[in-house]
PANUPA-349728 format. One record per residue: residue in three letters; x, z, y of N, C-alpha, C in turn. Coordinates in Angstrom, 3 decimals. Atoms other than C-alpha are relative to their C-alpha. Layout:
<rest->ALA	n.east->X	n.up->Z	n.north->Y	ca.east->X	ca.up->Z	ca.north->Y	c.east->X	c.up->Z	c.north->Y>
...
END
This chain:
<rest->UNK	n.east->-1.565	n.up->0.077	n.north->-0.067	ca.east->-14.186	ca.up->1.654	ca.north->24.583	c.east->0.601	c.up->-0.734	c.north->-0.995>
<rest->UNK	n.east->-0.672	n.up->0.736	n.north->0.853	ca.east->-12.081	ca.up->-0.790	ca.north->23.098	c.east->1.118	c.up->0.786	c.north->-0.936>
<rest->UNK	n.east->-1.100	n.up->-0.630	n.north->1.022	ca.east->-9.485	ca.up->0.117	ca.north->20.129	c.east->1.394	c.up->0.095	c.north->0.949>
<rest->UNK	n.east->-1.265	n.up->-0.237	n.north->-0.759	ca.east->-6.124	ca.up->1.463	ca.north->21.396	c.east->0.996	c.up->-1.161	c.north->-0.468>
<rest->UNK	n.east->-0.709	n.up->0.936	n.north->0.159	ca.east->-4.410	ca.up->-0.867	ca.north->19.447	c.east->-0.761	c.up->-1.232	c.north->-0.933>
<rest->UNK	n.east->0.722	n.up->1.080	n.north->0.882	ca.east->-5.300	ca.up->-4.195	ca.north->17.227	c.east->0.335	c.up->0.220	c.north->-1.384>
<rest->UNK	n.east->-0.327	n.up->0.026	n.north->1.285	ca.east->-4.252	ca.up->-2.716	ca.north->14.015	c.east->-1.374	c.up->-0.048	c.north->-0.770>
<rest->UNK	n.east->1.136	n.up->0.150	n.north->1.029	ca.east->-6.557	ca.up->-3.614	ca.north->10.828	c.east->0.595	c.up->-0.083	c.north->-1.181>
<rest->UNK	n.east->-0.332	n.up->0.006	n.north->1.483	ca.east->-6.319	ca.up->-3.187	ca.north->7.251	c.east->-0.012	c.up->-1.521	c.north->-0.490>
<rest->UNK	n.east->0.014	n.up->1.431	n.north->0.525	ca.east->-5.330	ca.up->-6.325	ca.north->5.279	c.east->-1.018	c.up->0.071	c.north->-1.102>
<rest->UNK	n.east->1.082	n.up->0.262	n.north->0.932	ca.east->-8.037	ca.up->-7.768	ca.north->3.145	c.east->0.711	c.up->-0.453	c.north->-1.330>
<rest->UNK	n.east->-0.622	n.up->0.759	n.north->1.236	ca.east->-7.409	ca.up->-8.588	ca.north->-0.546	c.east->0.321	c.up->-1.196	c.north->-0.178>
<rest->UNK	n.east->-0.201	n.up->1.412	n.north->-0.189	ca.east->-7.478	ca.up->-12.041	ca.north->0.198	c.east->1.409	c.up->-0.420	c.north->0.711>
<rest->UNK	n.east->-1.258	n.up->0.158	n.north->-0.753	ca.east->-4.521	ca.up->-11.671	ca.north->2.714	c.east->1.179	c.up->0.560	c.north->-1.158>
<rest->UNK	n.east->-1.129	n.up->-0.681	n.north->0.897	ca.east->-2.553	ca.up->-9.369	ca.north->0.203	c.east->0.068	c.up->-0.917	c.north->-1.371>
<rest->UNK	n.east->-0.167	n.up->0.970	n.north->0.914	ca.east->-3.211	ca.up->-11.942	ca.north->-2.498	c.east->0.815	c.up->-1.117	c.north->0.174>
<rest->UNK	n.east->-0.662	n.up->1.207	n.north->-0.381	ca.east->-1.986	ca.up->-14.833	ca.north->-0.446	c.east->1.505	c.up->0.207	c.north->0.212>
<rest->UNK	n.east->-1.465	n.up->-0.475	n.north->-0.406	ca.east->1.202	ca.up->-12.825	ca.north->0.600	c.east->0.701	c.up->-0.151	c.north->-1.388>
<rest->UNK	n.east->-0.846	n.up->-0.093	n.north->1.113	ca.east->2.019	ca.up->-12.162	ca.north->-3.079	c.east->0.261	c.up->-1.418	c.north->-0.703>
<rest->UNK	n.east->-0.124	n.up->1.466	n.north->0.582	ca.east->1.353	ca.up->-15.814	ca.north->-4.304	c.east->1.108	c.up->-0.604	c.north->0.671>
<rest->UNK	n.east->-1.087	n.up->0.591	n.north->-0.950	ca.east->3.504	ca.up->-17.090	ca.north->-1.424	c.east->1.456	c.up->0.445	c.north->-0.495>
<rest->UNK	n.east->-1.267	n.up->-0.702	n.north->0.252	ca.east->6.230	ca.up->-14.524	ca.north->-2.158	c.east->0.594	c.up->-0.596	c.north->-1.469>
<rest->UNK	n.east->-0.252	n.up->0.366	n.north->1.355	ca.east->6.109	ca.up->-15.563	ca.north->-5.926	c.east->0.405	c.up->-1.500	c.north->-0.122>
<rest->UNK	n.east->-0.355	n.up->1.494	n.north->-0.178	ca.east->6.463	ca.up->-19.356	ca.north->-4.862	c.east->1.222	c.up->-0.115	c.north->0.771>
<rest->UNK	n.east->-1.378	n.up->-0.015	n.north->-0.462	ca.east->9.832	ca.up->-18.392	ca.north->-3.304	c.east->-0.176	c.up->-0.597	c.north->1.575>
<rest->UNK	n.east->0.201	n.up->0.299	n.north->-1.396	ca.east->8.565	ca.up->-18.775	ca.north->0.459	c.east->0.896	c.up->1.071	c.north->0.599>
<rest->UNK	n.east->-0.740	n.up->-1.145	n.north->-0.576	ca.east->10.507	ca.up->-16.766	ca.north->2.935	c.east->-0.990	c.up->0.994	c.north->0.590>
<rest->UNK	n.east->0.995	n.up->-0.900	n.north->-0.815	ca.east->9.059	ca.up->-13.836	ca.north->4.938	c.east->-0.427	c.up->-0.710	c.north->1.231>
<rest->UNK	n.east->0.496	n.up->0.533	n.north->-1.124	ca.east->8.922	ca.up->-15.920	ca.north->8.032	c.east->-0.929	c.up->-0.992	c.north->-0.134>
<rest->UNK	n.east->0.957	n.up->0.975	n.north->0.290	ca.east->7.010	ca.up->-18.801	ca.north->6.410	c.east->-1.483	c.up->0.824	c.north->-0.403>
<rest->UNK	n.east->1.119	n.up->-0.796	n.north->0.662	ca.east->4.599	ca.up->-16.229	ca.north->4.776	c.east->-0.763	c.up->0.676	c.north->1.179>
<rest->UNK	n.east->0.559	n.up->-0.534	n.north->-1.296	ca.east->4.092	ca.up->-14.483	ca.north->8.110	c.east->-0.787	c.up->-1.043	c.north->0.805>
<rest->UNK	n.east->0.732	n.up->1.099	n.north->-1.001	ca.east->3.239	ca.up->-17.814	ca.north->9.828	c.east->-1.259	c.up->-0.454	c.north->-0.715>
<rest->UNK	n.east->1.339	n.up->0.562	n.north->0.705	ca.east->0.697	ca.up->-19.000	ca.north->7.208	c.east->-0.914	c.up->1.000	c.north->0.034>
<rest->UNK	n.east->1.058	n.up->-1.178	n.north->-0.052	ca.east->-0.981	ca.up->-15.588	ca.north->6.844	c.east->-0.525	c.up->0.510	c.north->1.263>
<rest->UNK	n.east->0.406	n.up->-0.377	n.north->-1.537	ca.east->-0.965	ca.up->-14.869	ca.north->10.564	c.east->0.269	c.up->1.625	c.north->0.163>
<rest->UNK	n.east->-0.256	n.up->-1.274	n.north->-0.246	ca.east->0.554	ca.up->-11.448	ca.north->10.237	c.east->1.493	c.up->0.208	c.north->0.302>
<rest->UNK	n.east->-1.394	n.up->-0.099	n.north->-0.648	ca.east->3.708	ca.up->-10.062	ca.north->11.781	c.east->0.845	c.up->0.099	c.north->-1.238>
<rest->UNK	n.east->-1.110	n.up->0.129	n.north->1.033	ca.east->7.047	ca.up->-10.476	ca.north->9.846	c.east->0.381	c.up->1.425	c.north->-0.788>
<rest->UNK	n.east->-0.149	n.up->-1.158	n.north->0.714	ca.east->7.549	ca.up->-6.805	ca.north->9.197	c.east->-1.222	c.up->0.543	c.north->-0.795>
<rest->UNK	n.east->1.223	n.up->-0.548	n.north->0.870	ca.east->3.954	ca.up->-6.197	ca.north->7.933	c.east->0.346	c.up->-0.675	c.north->-1.282>
<rest->UNK	n.east->-0.181	n.up->0.692	n.north->1.191	ca.east->4.751	ca.up->-8.929	ca.north->5.340	c.east->0.982	c.up->0.439	c.north->-0.892>
<rest->UNK	n.east->-1.224	n.up->-0.771	n.north->0.937	ca.east->8.098	ca.up->-7.297	ca.north->4.267	c.east->-0.244	c.up->1.015	c.north->-0.428>
<rest->UNK	n.east->0.287	n.up->-1.258	n.north->0.345	ca.east->6.919	ca.up->-3.928	ca.north->4.283	c.east->-0.890	c.up->0.019	c.north->-1.218>
<rest->UNK	n.east->0.880	n.up->0.198	n.north->0.867	ca.east->3.858	ca.up->-5.027	ca.north->2.155	c.east->0.684	c.up->-0.397	c.north->-1.509>
<rest->UNK	n.east->-0.642	n.up->0.469	n.north->1.082	ca.east->6.275	ca.up->-6.822	ca.north->-0.439	c.east->0.785	c.up->1.030	c.north->-0.600>
<rest->UNK	n.east->-0.761	n.up->-1.139	n.north->0.634	ca.east->8.555	ca.up->-4.058	ca.north->-0.741	c.east->-0.731	c.up->1.199	c.north->-0.623>
<rest->UNK	n.east->0.991	n.up->-1.230	n.north->0.741	ca.east->5.696	ca.up->-1.473	ca.north->-1.319	c.east->-0.412	c.up->-0.768	c.north->-1.263>
<rest->UNK	n.east->0.719	n.up->0.372	n.north->1.244	ca.east->4.190	ca.up->-3.782	ca.north->-3.955	c.east->1.127	c.up->-0.149	c.north->-1.199>
<rest->UNK	n.east->-0.828	n.up->-0.005	n.north->0.821	ca.east->7.619	ca.up->-4.114	ca.north->-5.593	c.east->0.156	c.up->1.407	c.north->-0.637>
<rest->UNK	n.east->-0.124	n.up->-1.484	n.north->0.422	ca.east->7.403	ca.up->-0.446	ca.north->-6.215	c.east->-1.249	c.up->0.376	c.north->-0.590>
<rest->UNK	n.east->1.351	n.up->-0.015	n.north->0.762	ca.east->3.892	ca.up->-0.861	ca.north->-7.655	c.east->-0.949	c.up->0.835	c.north->0.566>
<rest->UNK	n.east->1.084	n.up->-0.911	n.north->-0.483	ca.east->1.812	ca.up->0.806	ca.north->-5.138	c.east->-0.668	c.up->-1.050	c.north->0.896>
<rest->UNK	n.east->0.843	n.up->0.920	n.north->-0.985	ca.east->-0.750	ca.up->-1.865	ca.north->-3.630	c.east->-0.875	c.up->0.755	c.north->0.738>
<rest->UNK	n.east->0.930	n.up->-0.754	n.north->-0.855	ca.east->-2.985	ca.up->0.841	ca.north->-2.202	c.east->0.774	c.up->0.977	c.north->0.939>
<rest->UNK	n.east->-0.717	n.up->-1.173	n.north->-0.902	ca.east->-1.904	ca.up->3.093	ca.north->0.805	c.east->-0.521	c.up->1.244	c.north->-0.111>
<rest->UNK	n.east->0.590	n.up->-1.355	n.north->0.356	ca.east->-2.375	ca.up->6.470	ca.north->-0.544	c.east->0.973	c.up->0.988	c.north->0.317>
<rest->UNK	n.east->-0.729	n.up->-1.262	n.north->-0.161	ca.east->-0.949	ca.up->9.893	ca.north->0.343	c.east->0.667	c.up->0.544	c.north->-1.354>
<rest->UNK	n.east->-0.674	n.up->-0.341	n.north->1.160	ca.east->1.408	ca.up->11.028	ca.north->-2.323	c.east->0.194	c.up->1.398	c.north->-0.030>
<rest->UNK	n.east->-0.316	n.up->-1.397	n.north->-0.120	ca.east->1.806	ca.up->14.474	ca.north->-3.514	c.east->-1.404	c.up->0.842	c.north->0.247>
<rest->UNK	n.east->1.087	n.up->-0.873	n.north->-0.241	ca.east->-1.972	ca.up->15.610	ca.north->-2.918	c.east->-0.624	c.up->0.246	c.north->-1.407>
<rest->UNK	n.east->0.642	n.up->-0.473	n.north->1.421	ca.east->-3.541	ca.up->17.565	ca.north->-5.996	c.east->-1.375	c.up->0.566	c.north->0.676>
<rest->UNK	n.east->1.306	n.up->-0.568	n.north->-0.363	ca.east->-7.309	ca.up->18.212	ca.north->-5.676	c.east->0.099	c.up->1.325	c.north->-0.308>
<rest->UNK	n.east->0.063	n.up->-1.318	n.north->0.384	ca.east->-8.292	ca.up->21.771	ca.north->-5.999	c.east->-0.453	c.up->0.283	c.north->-1.522>
<rest->UNK	n.east->0.539	n.up->-0.280	n.north->1.412	ca.east->-9.985	ca.up->21.459	ca.north->-9.590	c.east->1.264	c.up->-0.153	c.north->-0.891>
<rest->UNK	n.east->-1.046	n.up->0.047	n.north->0.830	ca.east->-6.713	ca.up->20.058	ca.north->-11.123	c.east->1.097	c.up->0.884	c.north->0.223>
<rest->UNK	n.east->-0.953	n.up->-0.981	n.north->-0.292	ca.east->-4.762	ca.up->22.607	ca.north->-9.343	c.east->-0.365	c.up->1.258	c.north->-0.706>
<rest->UNK	n.east->0.533	n.up->-1.313	n.north->0.682	ca.east->-6.724	ca.up->25.417	ca.north->-10.828	c.east->0.206	c.up->-0.179	c.north->-1.538>
<rest->UNK	n.east->-0.268	n.up->-0.064	n.north->1.498	ca.east->-6.450	ca.up->24.019	ca.north->-14.413	c.east->1.381	c.up->0.070	c.north->-0.503>
<rest->UNK	n.east->-1.143	n.up->-0.342	n.north->0.189	ca.east->-2.821	ca.up->23.760	ca.north->-14.136	c.east->0.492	c.up->1.320	c.north->0.017>
<rest->UNK	n.east->-0.209	n.up->-1.389	n.north->-0.199	ca.east->-2.533	ca.up->27.255	ca.north->-12.980	c.east->-0.541	c.up->0.958	c.north->-1.149>
<rest->UNK	n.east->0.704	n.up->-0.752	n.north->1.317	ca.east->-4.949	ca.up->28.448	ca.north->-15.831	c.east->0.928	c.up->-0.162	c.north->-1.117>
<rest->UNK	n.east->-1.022	n.up->0.276	n.north->1.155	ca.east->-2.636	ca.up->26.762	ca.north->-18.279	c.east->1.298	c.up->0.988	c.north->0.076>
<rest->UNK	n.east->-1.217	n.up->-0.758	n.north->-0.004	ca.east->0.380	ca.up->28.732	ca.north->-17.043	c.east->-0.280	c.up->1.496	c.north->-0.164>
<rest->UNK	n.east->0.495	n.up->-1.176	n.north->0.395	ca.east->-1.469	ca.up->31.893	ca.north->-17.307	c.east->-0.304	c.up->0.241	c.north->-1.370>
<rest->UNK	n.east->0.238	n.up->-0.189	n.north->1.551	ca.east->-2.260	ca.up->31.348	ca.north->-21.059	c.east->1.275	c.up->-0.056	c.north->-0.635>
<rest->UNK	n.east->-1.439	n.up->0.143	n.north->0.828	ca.east->1.290	ca.up->30.653	ca.north->-21.890	c.east->0.669	c.up->1.339	c.north->0.237>
<rest->UNK	n.east->-0.544	n.up->-1.177	n.north->-0.206	ca.east->2.396	ca.up->33.898	ca.north->-20.175	c.east->-0.404	c.up->0.909	c.north->-1.020>
END
């Protein structure tokens, strides 16, 4: 069964090319044409990297081990 969409993760080479072209003052349109990605993908990636988050990760997730160590510290203070 073929995939429902043609979405795929950008490679590090594509990410690097987008950033280099952006820092060379190319427009989003030109970057999207050269890299072969949609305009909004390029724009969103550049906005995300300006906030210093190159990886797509979930925020606010704490693993169980760290959560327990934080709660243990709270009981020691009390």
